[in-house]
C-alpha positions, 0 to 999 in steps of 0.5 A, spaced: 876 397 244 883 398 244 887 392 246 892 392 252 899 393 250 902 387 255 907 383 252 906 378 257 913 380 260 911 383 266 917 385 271 917 392 273 924 395 273 925 398 280 929 404 277 924 407 272 918 404 275 916 401 268 914 395 266 920 391 262 915 388 257 909 394 255 913 400 259 907 402 262 907 404 270 903 400 275 898 405 275 897 405 268 897 397 268 891 397 274 887 402 270 887 399 263 881 395 264 877 401 266 880 406 262 876 408 256 879 409 249 881 416 250 885 414 256 888 408 253 891 412 247 894 417 252 897 411 255 899 408 248 903 415 246 906 415 253 909 408 251 911 410 245 915 416 248 919 411 253 921 407 248 925 412 244 932 411 245 933 418 248 928 418 253 930 419 260 926 414 264 922 417 271 923 414 278 917 411 281 912 415 282 913 420 277 910 422 271 912 424 264 906 428 262 
């Protein structure tokens, strides 16, 4: 089982719709506990992209995939 990427810095950025600590959307955060490893890996890939300095953060409700 892939562990949660939560960093215990749980603050949602209203401008991006992403958590400041783990770079997940609220949908990804709430789905994590019931997701299988394949889904969790997809979320981790999305997080890695979002952490890149040249990534343009989507607005709330948008997805980067």
